[in-house]
N, C-alpha and C positions, 0 to 999 in steps of 0.2 A: 088625415091624422096619422095613419100608419107610416106614411112616407116621412113625416117630420120626426117621428120616433126613430125610424131607421137612420136618419141623417144626424141625429143628435150626438151619438158617440164620436163621430168625425169632428163635429163642431167643438165638442169638449176637448178632444185630443189636440186639435190645432190651437184652440184658445190656451190650453195649459202649456203647450210647447212654446208658443210665442210669448207667454207671460213669464215662464220660468226658464226657458231655454234648456229644459231637462227632458230629453226624449224618453227616458225611462219612466219618469213620473207620468208623462203624457200617455205612454203605453199602458201603464197601470190603470189610469183613468179611462182609457179606451176600453180595456177589458171589463172594468166595472160597468161602464156605460152599456156595453153589449150584453152583459148579464142582466141589467135592468131592462133592456129592450126585450130580452127573451121572457123575463118575468111578466112584463107588460102585455106581450102578445098572448101569453098563456092566460093571464087574468081576463083579458078582453075576449079572446076567441076560444078559450078552453082547450087549445091545442097549440103546438108549435109547428110552423111550416117546415118542410124539408129545406127550403132556401135558408131560413133563419138558422136551423140546426147546422147546416153546412158552413155558413159564414161564421157562426159562433165557434164551431169546432176548429176550423182553420185559423181563426183569430187566436184561440187559446194555444194552438200549437206554435204558431209563428210569434205571437205576442209573448207567450210564455218563454219561448226560446230566446227572444230578444232580452227579456229580463234575466233569465237564468245565466246566459252567456255574456250578458252586458255588451251586446253587439246588435246595432240597429239594422244590419243587413238582413236579418231574419224578417224584420218588419217590412222592409222594402219588397220582399217577395210575396207577402200576404195578399195584396190586391191583385197581383199578377196571377197567382195560383187560383184565386176565386174566379177571376174573369175567364181564365183558360178552362176551368172546369165547366163553367156555364157554356162556353163556346163548344166544348167537346160534347156535353150532354145534348145541347140543341142539335148539333150536327149528327150525332150518333142516333138519336131518336128518329130524326128525319131520314137517315140513310138505311138504318137496319130494321125499322119497324114500319108498319103501315100508318102510324100515328104522326101527328104534328103537335109538338109540345106547345107552340104558340097558339095554335087553334084550340087546344085543350084549355089553355089559360084564358084566352081572350074571345073565344068563339061565341060566347053568349052576348058579348057586347057589340060585335060586328060580324056580319055575314060576308064571307069572301069565297071565291072559288079556290079549290085545293092548290092549283098552280100558284096562286098569289100567296097563300099561306106558306108554300114551299120556298118561294123567293124571299118572303119576309123572314122566315126561320133561318135561311142561309145568310141573309144580310145581317141579322142580329148576331149570328154565330161569328161571322167575320168581324163585326163590331166589337164583340167581347174579346176576340183574339187581339185585335189592334189596340184596344184599351189596355190590355195586360202588357203588351209589348211596349207601348208608350210609357207606362208606369216604370218599367225596368230601365228604359232609355233615360228617363228623367232622373231616376234614383241614382244611376251610376255616372251621369254626366253633368249634373247640376248640384248645387249646394243643398244641404239638408233643409234649410229655410225654404228654398224654392220647391223642393219635393213636398213638404208639408203644405205649402200654399196650393200646390197642384192637387193634393189629396182633398183639400177643402173645396176648391172651386172647379178643378179640372174634370173630375168624374161627373159632377152635376152638369157641366157645360157639354161634355161629350154625350151624355144621355139626352139632353135637350136637342143636340144636333141630330142624333139618330132618330129621335121622335119626329123632328122636322122633316128629315129626308123621307121617313116612312109616310108621313102625312102627305107630302108632295107627290110621292109615288102613288098613293091611293087616290088622291084627288085627280091627278092627271089620267089615271086609268079609269076614272069614273066609278070607283068602288065605294066612295063615302056615302052615297045615297042608295046603295044597293041593299035590297031586302031579301033577295034570293041568291042561293049559291050558284 
């Protein structure tokens, strides 16, 4: 359910853009949708996650700048900045601390050796970096229509691809049936 609520603002944004061809109205609805998402998360969980706060804050900064300056280029940078922050955080926690952020998040669901958690963390960090880079490449080399379509479908497909690669890696390594570290 939470994943649907997280994706809903992007669906509203793309739907509004393709219906009205008004990127600024679509951006306004995106920000409203993100605000509703934050409220929903607080209502259901009685707290707002750091991830949600980060995405909402960056969206307010870049979406607000898009509206204030009437320039969609600020909006182009929003997903790139979010992805690169996730990339840096994953890599920094992995390198500079004895902790593994992915293990902290997913460790109750699956038991893996520390070396595997490290590879997964670095892989996801690389994936977030590439995703941010791909967003900027598409934003500046393709039409606005193409970029909005990419935002609607591309991020979802990239995430599915990363999950698929991760599952194949875990399956080939024999880690999916593992119950001990």
